[in-house]
DSSP file (Angstrom, degrees, kcal/mol; ACC not computed):
  #  RESIDUE AA STRUCTURE BP1 BP2  ACC     N-H-->O    O-->H-N    N-H-->O    O-->H-N    TCO  KAPPA ALPHA  PHI   PSI    X-CA   Y-CA   Z-CA
    1    1 A M              0   0    0      0, 0.0     7,-3.7     0, 0.0     2,-0.5   0.000 360.0 360.0 360.0 132.3   17.7   17.4  -18.8
    2    2 A D  E     +A    7   0A   0      5,-0.2     2,-0.5     3,-0.0     5,-0.2  -0.883 360.0 175.0-102.3 122.2   17.3   13.6  -19.4
    3    3 A I  E >  S-A    6   0A   0      3,-2.6     3,-2.0    -2,-0.5     0, 0.0  -0.989  74.8 -15.0-129.5 122.7   16.9   11.4  -16.3
    4    4 A F  T 3  S-     0   0    0     -2,-0.5    -1,-0.1     1,-0.3     3,-0.1   0.847 129.5 -54.6  53.4  36.6   16.3    7.7  -16.7
    5    5 A G  T 3  S+     0   0    0      1,-0.3     2,-0.4     0, 0.0    -1,-0.3   0.504 114.6 118.4  80.7   3.6   15.4    8.4  -20.4
    6    6 A L  E <   -A    3   0A   0     -3,-2.0    -3,-2.6     2,-0.0     2,-0.7  -0.871  63.9-130.6-107.1 136.5   12.8   11.0  -19.5
    7    7 A H  E     -A    2   0A   0     -2,-0.4    -5,-0.2    -5,-0.2    -3,-0.0  -0.744  28.3-177.7 -83.8 116.0   13.1   14.6  -20.6
    8    8 A I        -     0   0    0     -7,-3.7     5,-0.1    -2,-0.7    -2,-0.0  -0.960  28.4-119.0-115.9 124.7   12.5   16.8  -17.6
    9    9 A P     >  -     0   0    0      0, 0.0     4,-2.1     0, 0.0     3,-0.3  -0.277  22.3-120.9 -62.1 147.8   12.6   20.6  -18.1
   10   10 A T  H  > S+     0   0    0      1,-0.2     4,-2.8     2,-0.2     5,-0.2   0.885 111.4  56.9 -59.8 -40.9   15.3   22.4  -16.2
   11   11 A G  H  > S+     0   0    0      1,-0.2     4,-2.1     2,-0.2    -1,-0.2   0.898 107.6  47.7 -57.9 -42.3   12.7   24.6  -14.4
   12   12 A V  H  > S+     0   0    0     -3,-0.3     4,-2.2     2,-0.2    -1,-0.2   0.893 111.3  51.2 -64.9 -40.7   11.0   21.5  -13.0
   13   13 A M  H  X S+     0   0    0     -4,-2.1     4,-2.4     2,-0.2    -2,-0.2   0.926 109.5  49.8 -62.2 -45.7   14.3   20.0  -12.0
   14   14 A V  H  X S+     0   0    0     -4,-2.8     4,-3.0     1,-0.2    -1,-0.2   0.909 110.8  49.8 -61.4 -41.8   15.2   23.2  -10.1
   15   15 A M  H  X S+     0   0    0     -4,-2.1     4,-2.2    -5,-0.2     5,-0.2   0.882 108.6  52.7 -67.4 -37.6   11.9   23.2   -8.3
   16   16 A L  H  X S+     0   0    0     -4,-2.2     4,-2.3     2,-0.2    -2,-0.2   0.933 114.0  43.0 -61.3 -45.7   12.3   19.6   -7.3
   17   17 A V  H  X S+     0   0    0     -4,-2.4     4,-2.0     2,-0.2    -2,-0.2   0.932 111.7  53.6 -64.8 -46.1   15.7   20.3   -5.8
   18   18 A V  H  < S+     0   0    0     -4,-3.0    -1,-0.2     1,-0.2    -2,-0.2   0.876 117.8  36.9 -60.4 -37.7   14.6   23.5   -4.2
   19   19 A F  H  X S+     0   0    0     -4,-2.2     4,-1.3    -5,-0.2    -1,-0.2   0.809 113.2  55.3 -87.0 -28.3   11.7   21.8   -2.4
   20   20 A S  H  X S+     0   0    0     -4,-2.3     4,-2.2    -5,-0.2    -2,-0.2   0.871 103.9  53.4 -72.6 -37.6   13.3   18.5   -1.6
   21   21 A V  H  X S+     0   0    0     -4,-2.0     4,-2.3     2,-0.2    -1,-0.2   0.956 111.0  44.3 -65.7 -49.7   16.3   19.9    0.3
   22   22 A P  H  > S+     0   0    0      0, 0.0     4,-2.7     0, 0.0    -1,-0.2   0.860 112.0  54.7 -64.2 -31.7   14.3   22.0    2.7
   23   23 A L  H  X S+     0   0    0     -4,-1.3     4,-2.2     2,-0.2    -2,-0.2   0.920 109.6  46.4 -66.0 -41.7   11.9   19.1    3.2
   24   24 A T  H  X S+     0   0    0     -4,-2.2     4,-2.3     2,-0.2    -1,-0.2   0.883 111.8  51.9 -64.4 -38.1   14.8   16.8    4.2
   25   25 A W  H  X S+     0   0    0     -4,-2.3     4,-2.2     2,-0.2    -2,-0.2   0.924 110.0  48.7 -62.7 -46.4   16.1   19.5    6.4
   26   26 A I  H  X S+     0   0    0     -4,-2.7     4,-2.1     1,-0.2    -2,-0.2   0.913 111.1  49.7 -61.7 -42.9   12.7   19.9    8.2
   27   27 A L  H  X S+     0   0    0     -4,-2.2     4,-2.1     1,-0.2    -1,-0.2   0.903 112.3  46.7 -66.8 -40.4   12.4   16.1    8.7
   28   28 A S  H  X S+     0   0    0     -4,-2.3     4,-2.3     1,-0.2    -1,-0.2   0.863 110.7  53.0 -70.7 -30.3   15.9   15.8   10.2
   29   29 A D  H  X S+     0   0    0     -4,-2.2     4,-2.1     2,-0.2    -2,-0.2   0.877 108.6  50.9 -66.5 -37.1   15.2   18.8   12.4
   30   30 A F  H  X S+     0   0    0     -4,-2.1     4,-2.3     2,-0.2    -2,-0.2   0.902 108.9  50.8 -65.1 -41.5   12.1   17.0   13.6
   31   31 A Y  H  X S+     0   0    0     -4,-2.1     4,-2.2     2,-0.2    -2,-0.2   0.917 109.8  50.1 -63.1 -43.5   14.1   13.9   14.3
   32   32 A L  H  X S+     0   0    0     -4,-2.3     4,-2.4     1,-0.2    -2,-0.2   0.913 110.0  50.6 -62.0 -40.5   16.6   16.0   16.3
   33   33 A S  H  X S+     0   0    0     -4,-2.1     4,-2.4     1,-0.2    -1,-0.2   0.905 108.8  52.2 -62.8 -41.1   13.8   17.6   18.3
   34   34 A L  H  X S+     0   0    0     -4,-2.3     4,-2.0     2,-0.2    -1,-0.2   0.909 109.7  48.3 -63.2 -41.4   12.4   14.1   19.1
   35   35 A Q  H  X S+     0   0    0     -4,-2.2     4,-2.2     2,-0.2    -2,-0.2   0.918 110.0  52.4 -65.2 -42.7   15.8   12.9   20.4
   36   36 A K  H  X S+     0   0    0     -4,-2.4     4,-2.4     1,-0.2    -2,-0.2   0.921 108.3  51.2 -57.3 -44.1   16.1   16.0   22.5
   37   37 A L  H  X S+     0   0    0     -4,-2.4     4,-1.7     1,-0.2    -1,-0.2   0.892 106.6  53.8 -62.3 -39.4   12.7   15.3   24.0
   38   38 A K  H  <>S+     0   0    0     -4,-2.0     5,-2.0     1,-0.2     4,-0.3   0.937 110.1  48.2 -58.4 -44.9   13.7   11.7   24.8
   39   39 A L  H ><5S+     0   0    0     -4,-2.2     3,-1.3     1,-0.2    -2,-0.2   0.892 108.3  53.4 -64.2 -38.4   16.7   13.0   26.7
   40   40 A E  H 3<5S+     0   0    0     -4,-2.4    -1,-0.2     1,-0.3    -2,-0.2   0.838 104.7  55.7 -64.0 -31.4   14.6   15.5   28.6
   41   41 A K  T 3<5S-     0   0    0     -4,-1.7    -1,-0.3    -5,-0.2    -2,-0.2   0.453 121.5-107.5 -82.1   0.1   12.3   12.8   29.7
   42   42 A G  T < 5S+     0   0    0     -3,-1.3     2,-0.5     1,-0.3    -3,-0.2   0.510  72.0 140.4  91.7   4.1   15.2   10.9   31.2
   43   43 A K      < -     0   0    0     -5,-2.0    -1,-0.3    -6,-0.2     2,-0.2  -0.696  47.4-134.2 -82.8 128.4   15.4    8.1   28.6
   44   44 A S        -     0   0    0     -2,-0.5     2,-0.3    -3,-0.1    -1,-0.0  -0.501  14.4-125.9 -82.0 153.2   19.0    7.3   27.9
   45   45 A L        -     0   0    0     -2,-0.2    -1,-0.1     1,-0.1     2,-0.0  -0.738  19.0-124.9 -98.2 144.3   20.1    6.9   24.3
   46   46 A S     >  -     0   0    0     -2,-0.3     4,-2.3     1,-0.1     5,-0.2  -0.285  32.2-102.3 -75.7 170.4   21.9    3.8   23.1
   47   47 A R  H  > S+     0   0    0      1,-0.2     4,-2.5     2,-0.2     5,-0.2   0.861 125.4  53.2 -61.7 -35.6   25.3    4.0   21.4
   48   48 A E  H  > S+     0   0    0      2,-0.2     4,-2.7     1,-0.2    -1,-0.2   0.910 108.0  49.9 -66.9 -41.0   23.5    3.5   18.1
   49   49 A D  H  > S+     0   0    0      2,-0.2     4,-2.5     1,-0.2    -2,-0.2   0.914 110.7  50.2 -61.9 -41.2   21.1    6.4   18.8
   50   50 A I  H  X S+     0   0    0     -4,-2.3     4,-2.5     2,-0.2    -2,-0.2   0.931 111.9  47.1 -63.0 -46.2   24.1    8.6   19.7
   51   51 A Q  H  X S+     0   0    0     -4,-2.5     4,-2.4     1,-0.2    -2,-0.2   0.923 113.4  48.5 -59.9 -45.0   25.8    7.7   16.4
   52   52 A L  H  X S+     0   0    0     -4,-2.7     4,-2.5     1,-0.2    -1,-0.2   0.875 110.4  51.8 -63.4 -38.5   22.7    8.3   14.5
   53   53 A L  H  X S+     0   0    0     -4,-2.5     4,-2.5     2,-0.2    -1,-0.2   0.912 109.8  49.1 -66.0 -42.0   22.1   11.6   16.2
   54   54 A K  H  X S+     0   0    0     -4,-2.5     4,-2.1     2,-0.2    -2,-0.2   0.917 112.4  47.8 -63.7 -43.1   25.7   12.7   15.4
   55   55 A K  H  X S+     0   0    0     -4,-2.4     4,-2.9     1,-0.2    -2,-0.2   0.904 112.0  50.6 -63.1 -40.6   25.2   11.7   11.7
   56   56 A T  H  X S+     0   0    0     -4,-2.5     4,-2.5     2,-0.2    -2,-0.2   0.892 109.0  50.6 -65.8 -40.0   21.9   13.6   11.6
   57   57 A L  H  X S+     0   0    0     -4,-2.5     4,-2.0     2,-0.2    -1,-0.2   0.910 112.3  47.2 -62.9 -42.4   23.4   16.7   13.1
   58   58 A Q  H  X S+     0   0    0     -4,-2.1     4,-2.2     2,-0.2    -2,-0.2   0.940 113.8  47.5 -62.3 -49.0   26.2   16.6   10.4
   59   59 A K  H  X S+     0   0    0     -4,-2.9     4,-2.7     1,-0.2    -2,-0.2   0.876 109.0  55.0 -63.4 -37.6   23.6   16.0    7.7
   60   60 A N  H  X S+     0   0    0     -4,-2.5     4,-2.1     2,-0.2    -1,-0.2   0.917 108.5  47.9 -60.7 -44.4   21.5   18.8    9.0
   61   61 A E  H  X S+     0   0    0     -4,-2.0     4,-1.8     2,-0.2    -2,-0.2   0.898 111.6  50.3 -65.3 -40.4   24.4   21.2    8.8
   62   62 A E  H  X S+     0   0    0     -4,-2.2     4,-2.2     1,-0.2    -2,-0.2   0.910 110.2  50.5 -62.5 -41.7   25.2   20.0    5.2
   63   63 A L  H  X S+     0   0    0     -4,-2.7     4,-2.7     1,-0.2    -2,-0.2   0.882 105.9  55.3 -66.3 -36.0   21.5   20.5    4.2
   64   64 A E  H  X S+     0   0    0     -4,-2.1     4,-2.1     2,-0.2    -1,-0.2   0.910 109.2  48.0 -59.3 -42.5   21.6   24.1    5.7
   65   65 A E  H  X S+     0   0    0     -4,-1.8     4,-2.3     2,-0.2    -2,-0.2   0.899 111.1  50.5 -65.1 -42.0   24.5   24.9    3.5
   66   66 A R  H  X S+     0   0    0     -4,-2.2     4,-2.9     2,-0.2    -2,-0.2   0.897 108.0  52.5 -63.5 -40.5   22.8   23.4    0.4
   67   67 A V  H  X S+     0   0    0     -4,-2.7     4,-2.8     1,-0.2    -2,-0.2   0.943 109.8  49.2 -61.2 -46.5   19.7   25.4    1.1
   68   68 A K  H  X S+     0   0    0     -4,-2.1     4,-1.9     1,-0.2    -1,-0.2   0.900 112.0  48.7 -60.1 -40.1   21.8   28.6    1.2
   69   69 A A  H  X S+     0   0    0     -4,-2.3     4,-2.0     2,-0.2    -2,-0.2   0.927 112.5  48.1 -63.9 -45.0   23.5   27.6   -2.1
   70   70 A L  H  X S+     0   0    0     -4,-2.9     4,-3.0     1,-0.2     5,-0.2   0.890 108.6  53.8 -63.1 -39.8   20.2   26.9   -3.7
   71   71 A E  H  X S+     0   0    0     -4,-2.8     4,-2.4     1,-0.2    -1,-0.2   0.905 109.7  47.7 -62.1 -40.3   18.7   30.1   -2.5
   72   72 A S  H  X S+     0   0    0     -4,-1.9     4,-2.0    -5,-0.2    -1,-0.2   0.860 112.6  49.6 -70.1 -33.6   21.6   32.0   -4.1
   73   73 A I  H  X S+     0   0    0     -4,-2.0     4,-2.8     2,-0.2    -2,-0.2   0.940 112.3  46.6 -67.7 -47.1   21.2   30.1   -7.4
   74   74 A V  H  X S+     0   0    0     -4,-3.0     4,-2.5     1,-0.2    -2,-0.2   0.911 112.8  50.1 -63.4 -41.5   17.5   30.7   -7.5
   75   75 A T  H  X S+     0   0    0     -4,-2.4     4,-2.3    -5,-0.2    -1,-0.2   0.921 111.7  48.5 -58.4 -44.6   18.1   34.4   -6.7
   76   76 A S  H  X S+     0   0    0     -4,-2.0     4,-2.5     1,-0.2    -2,-0.2   0.915 111.0  50.2 -62.9 -44.5   20.7   34.6   -9.5
   77   77 A L  H  X S+     0   0    0     -4,-2.8     4,-2.4     1,-0.2    -1,-0.2   0.890 110.3  50.4 -62.7 -39.6   18.4   32.9  -12.0
   78   78 A E  H  X S+     0   0    0     -4,-2.5     4,-2.2     2,-0.2    -1,-0.2   0.923 112.2  46.4 -63.2 -43.7   15.6   35.3  -11.1
   79   79 A S  H  X S+     0   0    0     -4,-2.3     4,-2.2     1,-0.2    -2,-0.2   0.891 112.7  50.3 -69.1 -36.7   17.9   38.3  -11.6
   80   80 A D  H  X S+     0   0    0     -4,-2.5     4,-2.2     1,-0.2    -1,-0.2   0.898 109.9  51.0 -66.0 -38.3   19.2   36.9  -14.9
   81   81 A E  H  X S+     0   0    0     -4,-2.4     4,-2.3     2,-0.2    -2,-0.2   0.899 108.8  51.4 -65.7 -40.2   15.6   36.3  -16.1
   82   82 A K  H  X S+     0   0    0     -4,-2.2     4,-2.2     1,-0.2    -2,-0.2   0.923 109.5  49.8 -62.0 -43.8   14.7   39.9  -15.3
   83   83 A L  H  X S+     0   0    0     -4,-2.2     4,-1.7     1,-0.2    -2,-0.2   0.891 110.5  50.7 -59.0 -40.6   17.7   41.1  -17.3
   84   84 A L  H  X S+     0   0    0     -4,-2.2     4,-0.8     1,-0.2    -1,-0.2   0.916 111.0  47.7 -67.0 -42.1   16.7   39.0  -20.2
   85   85 A K  H >< S+     0   0    0     -4,-2.3     3,-0.6     1,-0.2    -1,-0.2   0.879 111.4  50.5 -64.5 -39.1   13.2   40.3  -20.1
   86   86 A E  H 3< S+     0   0    0     -4,-2.2    -1,-0.2     1,-0.2    -2,-0.2   0.803 106.3  56.9 -69.1 -30.5   14.4   43.9  -19.9
   87   87 A G  H 3<        0   0    0     -4,-1.7    -1,-0.2     1,-0.2    -2,-0.2   0.691 360.0 360.0 -73.9 -20.6   16.7   43.3  -22.8
   88   88 A K    <<        0   0    0     -4,-0.8    -1,-0.2    -3,-0.6    -2,-0.2   0.479 360.0 360.0 -82.1 360.0   13.9   42.2  -25.2
């Protein structure tokens, strides 16, 4: 796979995607926890904070779906690889 003129092996690309999506999910989950903590301490959120929180919740749900899709792809690739090895 060529990206910005660099040849990146497909396996490396898959690993980058597999690890970047969960990392983003973890960071957004941390942000949500921080906002919940602010609310529990009685600090009110501004309208901008509320909008950002809504966007983050939506993005978090999207990332969860992407992680599930990636897990199924990786599992499928692993089973395909097993079948190929058994066939040789």
